[in-house]
C-alpha positions in Angstrom: 14.0 -16.6 -13.2 12.0 -18.9 -10.9 11.4 -17.6 -7.4 10.2 -20.1 -4.8 8.4 -18.5 -1.9 7.8 -20.2 1.4 4.9 -18.2 2.7 2.3 -18.0 5.4 0.1 -15.7 3.3 -3.2 -17.6 3.2 -4.8 -14.3 2.2 -3.2 -14.9 -1.2 -5.6 -17.7 -1.6 -8.6 -16.2 0.2 -8.2 -12.6 -1.1 -9.3 -11.2 2.3 -8.5 -7.4 2.6 -5.4 -7.7 0.5 -4.0 -7.1 -3.0 -1.4 -9.9 -2.5 -2.4 -11.9 -5.6 -2.3 -9.0 -8.0 1.1 -7.9 -6.5 2.6 -11.3 -7.0 1.3 -11.5 -10.5 3.1 -8.2 -11.2 6.3 -9.5 -9.7 6.1 -12.6 -11.9 5.7 -10.5 -15.0 9.1 -9.0 -14.2 11.0 -12.1 -13.2 9.4 -15.0 -15.1 7.8 -17.4 -12.6 6.8 -17.5 -9.0 5.8 -20.6 -7.0 4.4 -20.2 -3.5 4.2 -22.8 -0.8 1.5 -21.5 1.5 2.0 -23.0 5.0 -1.4 -23.4 6.7 -3.1 -25.6 9.2 -5.8 -27.8 7.9 -9.3 -26.4 8.6 -12.8 -27.5 8.0 -12.7 -26.4 4.4 -9.4 -26.8 2.5 -7.9 -23.8 0.8 -8.1 -23.8 -3.0 -4.7 -23.9 -4.8 -4.1 -21.1 -7.3 -2.4 -21.4 -10.7 -2.0 -18.9 -13.5 0.4 -18.6 -16.4 3.2 -17.3 -14.2 2.2 -17.9 -10.6 1.3 -21.0 -8.7 0.4 -21.3 -5.0 -0.3 -24.6 -3.1 -1.4 -24.8 0.6 0.3 -27.4 2.7 -2.9 -28.2 4.6 -0.7 -29.3 7.5 -2.0 -31.0 10.7 -0.1 -28.6 12.9 2.7 -26.0 12.8 5.6 -28.5 13.1 4.3 -30.3 10.0 5.0 -27.1 8.0 8.7 -28.3 8.0 8.1 -31.6 6.2 5.0 -30.4 4.1 6.7 -27.2 3.0 9.9 -29.0 2.1 8.0 -31.6 0.0 6.0 -29.0 -1.9 9.2 -26.9 -2.5 10.9 -29.9 -4.1 7.8 -30.5 -6.3 7.9 -26.9 -7.6 11.7 -27.4 -8.3 10.9 -30.5 -10.4 8.5 -28.4 -12.5 11.1 -25.7 -13.1 14.5 -25.4 -11.4 14.5 -22.8 -8.7 16.9 -19.8 -8.8 16.2 -18.2 -5.4 14.2 -19.0 -2.3 12.4 -16.4 -0.2 10.9 -17.1 3.3 8.2 -15.0 4.8 9.7 -15.1 8.3 12.9 -16.1 10.1 11.1 -18.9 11.9 9.6 -22.2 10.5 9.5 -20.9 6.9 13.2 -20.0 7.3 14.0 -23.5 8.5 12.3 -24.9 5.4 14.2 -22.5 3.2 17.6 -23.5 4.7 16.8 -27.2 4.2 15.8 -26.6 0.6 19.0 -24.5 0.1 21.0 -27.5 1.2 19.2 -29.8 -1.2 18.8 -27.4 -4.2 22.0 -25.4 -3.7 20.3 -22.0 -4.3 20.4 -18.9 -2.1 17.8 -18.0 0.5 16.4 -14.5 1.2 14.7 -14.3 4.5 12.1 -11.6 5.4 11.5 -9.9 8.7 8.1 -8.3 8.3 7.6 -7.4 12.0 10.2 -6.0 14.4 10.9 -9.2 16.4 14.7 -9.6 16.6 15.1 -7.5 19.7 11.5 -6.4 20.4 10.7 -6.7 24.1 6.9 -6.6 23.4 7.1 -9.5 21.1 9.1 -11.5 23.7 6.6 -10.7 26.4 3.7 -12.2 24.5 4.7 -15.7 25.8 7.2 -18.5 25.9 6.5 -19.4 22.2 7.5 -15.9 21.1 10.7 -15.9 23.2 11.6 -19.2 21.5 10.8 -17.8 18.1 13.0 -14.7 18.9 15.9 -17.0 19.7 15.2 -19.0 16.5 15.3 -15.8 14.4 18.6 -14.8 15.9 20.0 -18.2 14.8 18.5 -18.3 11.3 19.1 -14.7 10.1 22.9 -14.8 10.2 22.7 -17.9 8.0 20.7 -16.3 5.3 22.2 -15.2 2.0 20.2 -11.9 2.4 17.6 -10.4 4.7 14.8 -8.1 3.9 13.4 -5.8 6.6 10.7 -3.1 6.5 12.3 -0.5 8.8 15.6 0.9 9.6 15.2 0.1 13.3 14.9 -3.7 12.5 17.8 -3.4 10.0 20.1 -2.2 12.8 18.7 -4.9 15.2 19.7 -7.6 12.6 23.2 -6.1 12.2 23.6 -6.1 16.0 22.6 -9.8 16.0 25.3 -10.9 13.5 23.8 -10.3 10.0 26.4 -8.7 7.8 25.4 -5.1 7.0 25.7 -5.6 3.2 23.2 -8.5 3.4 20.3 -6.8 5.2 18.2 -4.3 3.2 15.3 -2.0 4.2 13.0 -2.6 1.3 9.3 -1.6 1.7 6.5 -3.8 0.4 5.3 -2.4 -2.9 1.9 -0.9 -2.5 -0.2 0.3 -5.4 -1.8 3.4 -3.8 -3.5 4.6 -7.0 -6.9 3.2 -6.0 -6.6 5.1 -2.6 -5.3 8.4 -4.0 -8.2 8.6 -6.4 -11.7 9.7 -5.1 -14.0 6.8 -4.4 -17.4 6.8 -6.0 -19.7 8.9 -3.8 -22.3 6.1 -4.1 -19.8 3.6 -2.6 -19.1 6.0 0.3 -22.8 6.6 0.9 -23.4 2.8 0.8 -21.0 2.2 3.7 -22.4 5.1 5.7 -25.9 3.7 5.3 -24.7 0.1 6.2 -22.9 1.3 9.3 -25.4 3.9 10.3 -23.1 6.8 10.2 -24.3 10.3 9.3 -22.4 12.5 6.8 -21.3 14.9 9.5 -20.2 12.2 12.0 -16.5 12.4 13.0 -15.1 9.0 12.1 -11.8 7.3 13.1 -11.0 4.1 11.3 -8.8 1.1 12.1 -8.1 -1.7 9.6 -6.4 -5.0 10.2 -6.4 -8.4 11.9 -7.2 -8.4 15.7 -3.8 -9.8 16.7 -2.6 -9.1 20.2 0.2 -6.7 19.1 -2.5 -4.5 17.4 -3.4 -3.6 21.0 -7.2 -3.0 20.5 -7.7 -2.8 24.3 -5.6 0.5 24.4 -7.6 1.8 21.4 -10.9 1.2 23.3 -9.5 2.9 26.4 -8.5 5.8 24.3 -11.8 6.0 22.5 -13.7 6.3 25.8 -11.8 9.5 26.4 -12.4 10.6 22.8 -16.1 10.0 23.2 -16.3 12.1 26.4 -14.9 15.1 24.5 -16.4 14.5 21.1 -19.7 12.7 21.8 -20.7 12.4 18.2 -17.5 10.5 17.2 -17.5 6.9 16.1 -14.9 4.3 15.6 -15.0 2.0 12.6 -13.2 -1.4 12.8 -12.5 -3.0 9.4 -11.6 -6.7 9.4 -12.7 -9.8 11.2 -13.2 -8.2 14.6 -16.8 -9.2 15.3 -15.7 -11.8 17.9 -17.0 -12.4 21.5 -13.8 -11.2 23.3 -13.7 -8.0 21.3 -17.4 -7.4 21.7 -16.9 -7.9 25.5 -14.0 -5.3 25.5 -16.2 -2.8 23.6 -19.1 -3.3 26.0 -16.8 -3.0 29.1 -15.5 0.3 27.7 -19.1 1.6 27.3 -18.6 1.9 23.5 -21.2 -0.5 22.2 -23.2 2.4 20.6 -20.0 4.0 19.3 -18.1 1.3 17.5 -19.0 0.0 14.1 -17.6 -3.3 12.6 -17.6 -4.1 8.9 -16.5 -7.7 9.2 -14.1 -9.1 6.6 -14.3 -7.2 3.4 -12.7 -7.2 -0.1 -9.6 -5.1 -0.6 -11.5 -3.1 -3.3 -13.9 -1.9 -0.6 -11.2 -0.1 1.4 -10.9 3.2 -0.6 -14.5 4.1 0.1 -14.1 3.2 3.8 -11.0 5.3 4.1 -12.7 8.3 2.4 -15.7 8.0 4.7 -13.3 8.7 7.7 -11.6 11.8 9.1 -8.5 10.0 10.4 -6.8 6.7 10.7 -5.7 5.4 14.1 -3.1 2.7 14.8 -2.5 1.6 18.4 -0.1 -1.3 17.8 2.8 -1.9 20.2 4.9 -3.0 17.4 4.5 -2.8 13.6 6.7 -3.9 10.8 5.5 -1.3 8.3 1.7 -1.1 8.4 0.5 -1.1 4.8 -2.9 0.1 6.0 -1.2 3.3 7.2 0.3 3.9 3.7 -3.2 3.3 2.1 -4.9 5.6 4.6 -2.3 8.3 4.0 -2.7 7.9 0.2 -6.5 8.4 0.8 -5.7 11.8 2.4 -6.2 10.8 6.1 -4.0 12.0 8.8 -2.6 9.1 10.9 -2.5 8.9 14.7 -0.2 6.1 15.5 2.0 4.7 18.2 5.7 5.4 17.7 6.6 1.9 16.4 9.3 1.2 13.9 6.6 0.9 11.2 4.9 4.1 12.4 8.1 6.1 12.2 8.7 4.8 8.6 5.4 6.2 7.4 4.3 9.1 9.6 6.2 12.4 9.8 5.3 13.4 13.3 3.5 16.8 13.4 3.4 17.0 9.6 1.5 14.0 8.2 0.1 12.8 11.5 0.8 12.3 15.2 3.1 9.7 16.8 2.4 8.8 20.5 4.0 6.5 23.0 3.1 2.8 22.9 0.3 1.8 25.2 -0.5 5.4 26.2 -4.3 5.6 25.9 -4.3 9.2 27.0 -1.8 10.3 24.4 -3.6 8.3 21.7 -6.9 9.9 22.7 -5.4 13.4 22.7 -4.1 12.9 19.1 -7.5 11.7 17.9 -9.3 14.6 19.6 -6.9 17.1 18.2 -7.7 15.9 14.7 -11.5 15.9 15.3 -11.5 19.4 16.8 -9.3 21.0 14.1 -10.6 19.7 10.8 -8.4 22.2 8.9 -5.3 20.8 10.5 -6.5 17.3 9.8 -7.0 18.1 6.1 -3.5 19.7 5.9 -1.8 16.8 7.5 -3.8 14.4 5.3 -2.7 16.2 2.2 0.9 16.2 3.3 0.6 12.5 4.1 -0.7 11.8 0.6 2.3 13.6 -1.0 4.7 11.9 1.4 3.7 8.3 0.7 3.5 9.0 -3.0 7.2 9.9 -2.9 8.4 7.5 -0.2 6.6 4.4 -1.4 6.5 5.0 -5.1 5.1 1.8 -6.5 7.5 1.3 -9.4 10.5 2.2 -7.2 9.6 -0.2 -4.4 8.8 -3.0 -6.9 12.1 -2.6 -8.7 13.9 -2.7 -5.4 12.2 -5.9 -4.2 12.6 -7.7 -7.6 16.2 -6.3 -7.8 17.0 -8.1 -4.5 15.9 -11.4 -5.9 18.0 -11.0 -9.0 21.1 -9.9 -7.0 20.8 -12.7 -4.5 20.3 -15.3 -7.2 23.4 -14.0 -8.9 25.4 -14.0 -5.7 25.8 -10.2 -5.6 25.3 -7.7 -2.8 21.5 -7.6 -2.4 20.9 -3.9 -2.0 22.4 -0.8 -3.6 22.4 1.3 -0.4 21.9 1.0 3.4 18.3 2.2 3.1 
């Protein structure tokens, strides 16, 4: 089977804090061939295409977002000329979905759309600006036209059904995550190397955040919360993993009086994450919406309790009061209280972390989630019901 992906995943080509490439290689071993159109805007340095025995990925290097439509369509046709496509997947219900629908009309193959963040009815997404409101309306138009829809939470599944997607065509299917590297102890030397690099003592209470500094990640609320944490646990520090060393974020940290408290790693390789998680005492996630939050799964697998806002993604991963703590969105006081509770009761934090490790091992079993995702491709390509159950 040949799966054509219309993607926005530039990390597949850059390999920044992700295992995207290895995941897709595993998928391709199961299905035969995967071709990926990576929609990106042209930068100072072009992205390098990738090609292996079973996987190919070519960036569009478009002049702007609207050029994704023509550039993505052109590259999709090129991949079909190499090997006829059996099913098309799109990474979102926006521009990549429009490319997928146009290719479906030309190639006469089904389209599976993904909704990786809760956007269909999410008020926070709509409040981020006129562009997001337009995208929300576009999603409500494209999704009912898909042959199948993949979401990452039950909340978003129900939102899609309310907006006209047939219940038997929308599936809650988690992204496969290989947690083995996180569940195994990291080399002590690697943990010590990060402690030295970041200037963190072995007894320092550490909260860690991992991700891209997008607006919905709500770092301002995290910084507000950590000023309260620092007042009650003066020795605590906050580690930000990812490309966060930016002037606006530095300014927010300084305004919160946290310049001596926050450490930033910069962009790192995915292989460095296990040691960073195991250097910490807890994982904190302040997002005001979250599709699933793979980093929360990884952190749980590493044995960290998670203090997260009660988003769709947070509720899919964290069992409140058992594997972590869920707090209201944009509530800095509640977020701080959860972090402080973990810091002041290390035994509770360890118990929650261990329960979290066991929970994600069951809930996100790698083989099970991989089979579910690949099974959707096969079912959609064959014209069958895409998922075997509502979950």
